C-alpha positions as CSV (number, residue, x, y, z in Angstrom):
1,X,142.7,-177.9,19.7
2,X,142.2,-177.2,16.0
3,X,139.6,-179.8,16.0
4,X,137.7,-178.7,18.7
5,X,137.6,-174.6,18.2
6,X,137.1,-175.4,14.4
7,X,133.5,-177.0,15.4
8,X,132.7,-174.4,17.6
9,X,128.8,-174.0,16.3
10,X,128.2,-170.3,15.6
11,X,124.3,-170.5,16.5
12,X,125.8,-170.4,19.9
13,X,127.0,-166.9,19.5
14,X,123.5,-165.6,18.9
15,X,121.6,-163.5,20.5
16,X,118.7,-161.1,19.8
17,X,119.3,-157.4,19.0
18,X,116.6,-155.0,18.0
19,X,117.3,-152.6,15.8
20,X,115.8,-149.6,18.0
21,X,119.4,-151.0,20.4
22,X,121.8,-150.0,17.0
23,X,123.5,-146.6,17.6
24,X,122.1,-144.8,14.6
25,X,124.7,-141.7,15.0
26,X,127.4,-141.4,18.0
27,X,127.1,-138.8,21.1
28,X,127.4,-135.1,20.5
29,X,130.4,-135.4,22.7
30,X,132.6,-138.6,22.0
31,X,134.0,-139.6,25.9
32,X,129.8,-139.4,27.4
33,X,129.2,-142.7,25.9
34,X,128.4,-145.5,28.6
35,X,131.2,-147.6,29.8
36,X,130.8,-151.1,31.1
37,X,133.5,-152.2,33.2
38,X,133.8,-156.5,33.5
39,X,136.7,-157.3,36.2
40,X,137.1,-160.8,38.3
41,X,133.7,-162.3,36.6
42,X,131.7,-158.7,37.9
43,X,130.3,-155.7,35.9
44,X,129.8,-152.2,36.9
45,X,129.2,-149.1,35.2
46,X,131.0,-145.5,34.5
47,X,131.0,-142.6,31.8
48,X,133.9,-143.6,29.2
49,X,135.4,-139.7,30.2
50,X,136.5,-142.0,33.8
51,X,138.0,-144.7,32.2
52,X,141.3,-143.8,33.6
53,X,140.1,-144.8,37.2
54,X,139.5,-148.1,35.9
55,X,142.8,-149.1,34.0
56,X,145.3,-151.3,36.2
57,X,148.2,-149.1,37.3
58,X,151.0,-148.7,34.6
59,X,149.0,-150.3,31.8
60,X,150.5,-149.7,28.3
61,X,147.2,-148.7,26.0
62,X,147.7,-149.9,22.1
63,X,145.8,-147.7,19.9
64,X,145.2,-148.8,16.0
65,X,146.1,-145.4,14.2
66,X,144.6,-146.2,10.8
67,X,142.7,-143.8,9.2
68,X,139.3,-144.7,7.2
69,X,139.5,-143.8,3.5
70,X,136.6,-143.0,1.4
71,X,136.4,-146.1,-0.9
72,X,133.3,-146.1,-2.3
73,X,133.1,-144.4,-5.9
74,X,129.8,-144.5,-7.5
75,X,130.1,-144.4,-11.5
76,X,126.7,-143.9,-13.9
77,X,126.5,-145.7,-17.3
78,X,124.9,-144.4,-20.0
79,X,122.1,-146.6,-19.7
80,X,121.7,-144.3,-16.2
81,X,122.3,-147.7,-14.4
82,X,124.4,-146.8,-11.4
83,X,127.7,-149.2,-10.6
84,X,128.9,-149.0,-7.2
85,X,132.8,-149.7,-6.4
86,X,134.3,-150.5,-3.2
87,X,138.0,-150.1,-2.7
88,X,139.3,-153.0,-0.7
89,X,142.8,-153.7,-0.7
90,X,145.8,-152.5,-3.1
91,X,147.0,-154.3,-5.9
92,X,149.3,-152.4,-8.0
93,X,151.4,-151.0,-6.1
94,X,150.8,-153.4,-3.2
95,X,151.3,-150.4,-0.6
96,X,148.9,-148.1,0.6
97,X,151.4,-145.7,0.8
98,X,152.3,-145.7,-2.6
99,X,148.8,-146.3,-3.7
100,X,147.4,-143.3,-2.5
101,X,150.6,-141.5,-4.2
102,X,149.9,-143.0,-7.9
103,X,149.5,-140.2,-10.5
104,X,148.3,-142.0,-13.1
105,X,146.6,-145.4,-12.7
106,X,146.6,-147.7,-10.1
107,X,144.8,-151.6,-9.6
108,X,142.8,-152.3,-6.3
109,X,140.7,-155.3,-5.2
110,X,137.0,-154.2,-5.0
111,X,133.7,-155.0,-4.1
112,X,131.6,-154.1,-7.0
113,X,127.7,-153.4,-6.9
114,X,125.1,-153.9,-9.2
115,X,127.9,-155.8,-11.4
116,X,125.2,-157.5,-13.5
117,X,124.9,-153.8,-15.2
118,X,128.3,-153.8,-16.1
119,X,128.9,-156.3,-19.0
120,X,131.7,-155.1,-20.4
121,X,134.0,-151.8,-21.2
122,X,134.8,-149.1,-18.6
123,X,133.4,-146.6,-16.9
124,X,133.5,-143.1,-16.6
125,X,133.1,-140.5,-14.2
126,X,134.6,-136.4,-14.1
127,X,135.8,-135.7,-10.8
128,X,136.1,-132.1,-9.6
129,X,138.7,-130.9,-7.8
130,X,140.3,-127.8,-7.2
131,X,138.0,-126.2,-9.8
132,X,139.6,-128.8,-12.6
133,X,137.9,-131.4,-14.4
134,X,139.6,-134.6,-13.8
135,X,138.8,-137.9,-16.0
136,X,138.7,-141.2,-14.0
137,X,138.1,-144.1,-15.6
138,X,137.4,-147.5,-14.2
139,X,138.1,-151.0,-16.1
140,X,137.4,-154.9,-15.0
141,X,140.6,-156.8,-15.2
142,X,139.8,-160.1,-13.5
143,X,137.7,-161.7,-11.1
144,X,138.7,-163.0,-7.2
145,X,136.1,-164.5,-5.8
146,X,133.6,-162.2,-4.8
147,X,135.6,-159.4,-5.2
148,X,137.2,-157.9,-8.9
149,X,140.1,-155.8,-9.9
150,X,139.9,-153.0,-11.0
151,X,142.3,-151.0,-12.9
152,X,141.8,-146.7,-12.1
153,X,143.6,-144.2,-14.8
154,X,142.8,-140.8,-15.0
155,X,144.1,-137.8,-17.1
156,X,145.4,-135.6,-15.0
157,X,149.1,-136.4,-13.5
158,X,148.8,-133.3,-10.9
159,X,146.6,-135.3,-8.8
160,X,146.9,-138.7,-6.5
161,X,144.6,-141.3,-6.7
162,X,144.3,-140.0,-2.9
163,X,143.0,-136.6,-4.2
164,X,140.9,-138.7,-6.2
165,X,138.9,-140.0,-3.2
166,X,139.3,-137.4,-1.4
167,X,136.8,-135.6,-4.1
168,X,135.0,-137.9,-5.4
169,X,134.7,-141.2,-2.8
170,X,132.3,-141.7,-0.1
171,X,133.2,-142.9,3.5
172,X,132.0,-146.5,4.1
173,X,129.9,-146.5,7.0
174,X,128.1,-149.8,8.3
175,X,125.6,-151.5,6.5
176,X,124.2,-152.4,9.2
177,X,123.4,-148.2,10.4
178,X,120.5,-148.8,7.6
179,X,121.1,-145.1,6.4
180,X,123.4,-142.9,3.7
181,X,126.9,-141.5,4.4
182,X,126.1,-138.2,6.1
183,X,128.7,-135.1,6.4
184,X,129.0,-135.6,9.7
185,X,130.8,-138.9,9.6
186,X,133.7,-137.7,7.5
187,X,134.6,-136.6,11.5
188,X,133.2,-138.7,13.7
189,X,133.9,-142.2,11.9
190,X,136.9,-141.4,12.5
191,X,139.6,-142.1,15.6
192,X,140.9,-138.7,16.8
193,X,144.2,-139.7,16.7
194,X,144.1,-141.4,13.2
195,X,147.1,-141.1,11.2
196,X,147.5,-143.5,8.6
197,X,144.6,-143.9,5.4
198,X,143.8,-147.2,4.5
199,X,140.4,-148.9,6.5
200,X,137.4,-149.2,4.9
201,X,135.8,-149.3,8.7
202,X,136.8,-147.4,11.5
203,X,138.4,-149.5,15.4
204,X,135.1,-147.9,16.1
205,X,136.4,-148.6,20.0
206,X,138.7,-145.8,20.0
207,X,135.9,-143.2,18.8
208,X,135.1,-142.6,22.5
209,X,138.4,-140.5,22.7
210,X,139.4,-137.3,23.2
211,X,142.1,-135.3,23.2
212,X,141.4,-134.3,27.0
213,X,141.2,-138.1,27.5
214,X,144.5,-138.9,25.9
215,X,145.8,-135.8,27.9
216,X,144.2,-137.4,31.0
217,X,146.1,-140.6,30.7
218,X,149.6,-139.0,29.8
219,X,149.3,-137.0,33.0
220,X,148.1,-140.5,35.0
221,X,151.6,-141.8,34.4
222,X,149.6,-144.5,31.3
223,X,152.1,-145.6,28.5
224,X,150.6,-145.1,24.7
225,X,151.8,-146.7,21.9
226,X,150.3,-147.3,18.4
227,X,150.0,-149.9,15.9
228,X,148.2,-150.0,12.2
229,X,146.0,-152.4,11.1
230,X,143.8,-151.6,7.9
231,X,140.5,-153.1,8.8
232,X,138.9,-154.8,5.7
233,X,135.3,-155.0,5.2
234,X,135.6,-158.8,5.9
235,X,135.2,-157.3,9.4
236,X,131.4,-157.4,8.9
237,X,131.1,-160.3,7.1
238,X,128.6,-162.8,9.6
239,X,130.1,-166.8,10.0
240,X,127.1,-168.3,7.7
241,X,128.5,-171.5,8.1
242,X,127.2,-173.8,10.6
243,X,130.5,-174.3,12.3
244,X,133.4,-171.9,12.2
245,X,135.4,-173.9,10.3
246,X,133.2,-173.0,6.8
247,X,134.5,-169.4,7.8
248,X,137.7,-168.0,6.2
249,X,138.7,-164.7,7.4
250,X,139.9,-161.7,6.3
251,X,143.4,-161.2,5.2
252,X,144.3,-157.2,7.0
253,X,148.0,-155.2,6.5
254,X,149.9,-154.5,9.6
255,X,152.2,-151.9,10.6
256,X,154.2,-151.0,13.3
257,X,157.6,-149.5,14.8
258,X,160.3,-151.7,16.0
259,X,160.8,-149.4,19.2
260,X,157.0,-150.2,19.7
261,X,157.4,-154.2,19.4
262,X,160.0,-153.1,21.9
263,X,158.1,-151.4,24.6
264,X,155.3,-154.5,24.1
265,X,157.6,-156.5,25.3
266,X,159.0,-154.5,28.0
267,X,155.5,-153.8,29.0
268,X,154.1,-157.8,29.0
269,X,151.3,-158.5,31.6
270,X,150.1,-154.7,31.7
271,X,149.0,-154.5,28.1
272,X,145.8,-153.1,27.1
273,X,144.2,-153.2,23.8
274,X,141.8,-150.5,22.2
275,X,139.8,-152.3,20.0
276,X,139.7,-155.9,18.5
277,X,141.9,-154.4,15.3
278,X,144.5,-154.1,18.0
279,X,144.1,-157.0,19.9
280,X,144.5,-159.0,16.4
281,X,147.2,-157.0,15.6
282,X,149.3,-157.3,19.1
283,X,148.2,-161.6,19.4
284,X,149.6,-161.7,15.4
285,X,153.0,-160.5,16.8
286,X,153.3,-164.2,18.8
287,X,153.2,-165.8,15.9
288,X,154.7,-164.0,13.4
289,X,158.1,-164.1,16.3
290,X,157.2,-167.9,16.4
291,X,157.5,-168.1,12.5
292,X,161.0,-166.4,12.3
293,X,162.4,-168.3,14.8
294,X,161.5,-171.5,13.0
295,X,162.6,-170.1,9.3
296,X,165.0,-166.7,10.0
297,X,165.4,-166.4,6.3
298,X,161.9,-166.6,5.3
299,X,160.9,-163.4,2.7
300,X,159.2,-160.2,4.4
301,X,156.5,-160.9,1.3
302,X,155.5,-164.9,3.0
303,X,155.8,-163.4,6.3
304,X,152.1,-163.6,7.6
305,X,150.0,-165.2,10.2
306,X,147.1,-167.5,8.9
307,X,143.7,-168.4,10.6
308,X,144.7,-171.7,12.3
309,X,148.3,-171.2,13.2
310,X,147.3,-170.6,16.8
311,X,145.7,-173.8,17.6
312,X,148.4,-175.4,16.4
313,X,150.8,-177.0,19.5
314,X,154.4,-176.8,17.8
315,X,153.4,-173.0,17.3
316,X,152.4,-172.1,21.0
317,X,155.6,-173.4,23.0
318,X,158.1,-170.3,22.7
319,X,157.9,-167.8,25.3
320,X,156.6,-164.5,24.3
321,X,159.4,-162.5,25.4
322,X,161.8,-164.4,23.1
323,X,158.8,-164.4,20.7
324,X,159.1,-160.4,20.4
325,X,163.1,-160.7,20.4
326,X,162.5,-162.7,17.4
327,X,160.7,-160.1,15.4
328,X,163.7,-157.5,17.2
329,X,166.4,-159.4,15.6
330,X,164.3,-159.5,12.6
331,X,164.1,-156.4,11.8
332,X,168.0,-155.4,12.9
333,X,169.0,-158.1,10.5
334,X,167.3,-156.3,7.8
335,X,167.7,-152.7,8.9
336,X,164.6,-151.9,9.1
337,X,162.8,-150.0,11.4
338,X,159.2,-151.2,10.9
339,X,157.3,-154.4,10.8
340,X,155.0,-155.1,7.8
341,X,153.2,-158.0,7.7
342,X,149.5,-159.2,7.2
343,X,147.3,-161.5,9.8
344,X,144.4,-163.9,8.8
345,X,143.9,-164.8,12.6
346,X,140.8,-166.2,14.2
347,X,140.6,-165.7,17.9
348,X,137.7,-167.3,19.0
349,X,137.1,-170.0,22.6
350,X,140.0,-172.3,22.9
351,X,142.5,-169.5,21.6
352,X,145.1,-168.9,24.5
353,X,146.1,-164.9,24.7
354,X,149.9,-164.1,24.6
355,X,150.0,-160.6,24.9
356,X,146.4,-158.7,25.5
357,X,145.9,-158.4,29.2
358,X,142.4,-155.6,28.7
359,X,140.1,-155.2,26.1
360,X,138.7,-151.9,25.2
361,X,135.3,-152.8,22.6
362,X,132.0,-152.0,22.2
363,X,129.2,-154.1,21.4
364,X,129.2,-156.4,18.3
365,X,127.1,-158.1,15.8
366,X,125.4,-161.2,16.9
367,X,127.3,-164.8,14.7
368,X,130.6,-162.0,14.4
369,X,134.3,-163.3,14.6
370,X,134.4,-160.2,16.9
371,X,131.8,-161.9,19.3
372,X,134.0,-165.0,19.4
373,X,137.2,-162.9,20.0
374,X,135.5,-161.8,22.7
375,X,133.9,-164.8,24.3
376,X,137.6,-166.4,23.9
377,X,139.0,-163.4,26.4
378,X,136.0,-163.5,29.0
379,X,136.5,-167.2,28.8
380,X,133.0,-167.8,27.8
381,X,131.2,-165.1,29.2
382,X,129.9,-163.1,26.8
383,X,126.2,-163.7,27.3
384,X,126.0,-162.5,30.8
385,X,128.0,-159.1,30.1
386,X,126.2,-158.8,27.2
387,X,122.6,-159.6,28.6
388,X,123.5,-156.9,31.1
389,X,123.8,-154.3,28.5
390,X,120.5,-155.1,26.6
391,X,119.1,-155.2,30.1
392,X,120.4,-151.6,31.1
393,X,120.0,-149.9,27.5
394,X,123.5,-150.0,26.7
395,X,123.7,-148.5,22.9
396,X,125.4,-151.5,20.9
397,X,128.0,-151.6,17.8
398,X,129.7,-148.8,15.8
399,X,128.7,-145.8,17.3
400,X,127.6,-147.2,20.7
401,X,128.6,-147.9,24.2
402,X,131.9,-149.2,25.1
403,X,133.4,-151.5,27.8
404,X,136.2,-152.7,29.3
405,X,137.2,-156.4,29.9
406,X,139.9,-156.9,32.4
407,X,141.5,-160.2,32.8
């Protein structure tokens, strides 16, 4: 199956998306966005606030509670050249919670804009926090492909790196919006249930939910669970190779409570994922369980889902309930209440879904891995859905309208 999937031509997942169809800003009321419902090969329309009337009975709805950080830092050299440093993932310490708590220094894997103007030496800038001036310094350590390891140091231990980002960082809205970040994005580009800092892009399917919609779900008896997958900048990276075999998926951090895993196991067959990030998290659980069944003593730092594991028949023989039980048992043995791991999973046509029975998601970019995921779920019928959305004036991408895709 791997060979067949890897030979998918990305051009088959291209479509014409006029710029005017890309929503540059969200609606004033999040839950007033339009909702396309795809069920049994048929399409109907609704409004997002009425989604509870279209969800299967007894559904367990899974949300990604990651929070977008103000990851873009701007420095200016003495020559006047502006250098942009975009924090992608923590290196030292290699833990999101810990790195935000650092009070003197930390190291991130970063993208650097205008790199050719930064030949050598550190960059510095003054950050104003609570009427205090803090000197922030950035120093290049080594290159890692397209990214660079940057060590940040600052001269006031009263403030954490989280404080510095909050005061000096910019929220990195998607590049396809072709505009600068505005003050309103600080609120509208976060889900109302976001909690755990670490993403450089929002899990945008969740942007449509309001406290009122969440309360309505609870009142109707739907179950809710939260997982954490920190979205990387790679989510915006189009597939540039002719076939998807040449595309390397970005690695993303996952964190999930043991009780959440148990609840998912007990509700298999009724799982609705909010967004492709939740899909990747949930489907990765199955393969984590398979890995643990084969290597019970694997060190936690080696426990991750690589890109092509799902297409190896040897990793698809375990019953889903058994795979999830393997994770629970692993956490019990290690006296841990939380699974912390990472995934590089590629979900494309040929993939067999193990856990997810429905997806709430926006409309994605042409030739993207997200569109491949959608095609895999709707068994190749993505073009019918997208042709309908384009013909009926649905709004596309991060701030656009929503869809509910059901088996």
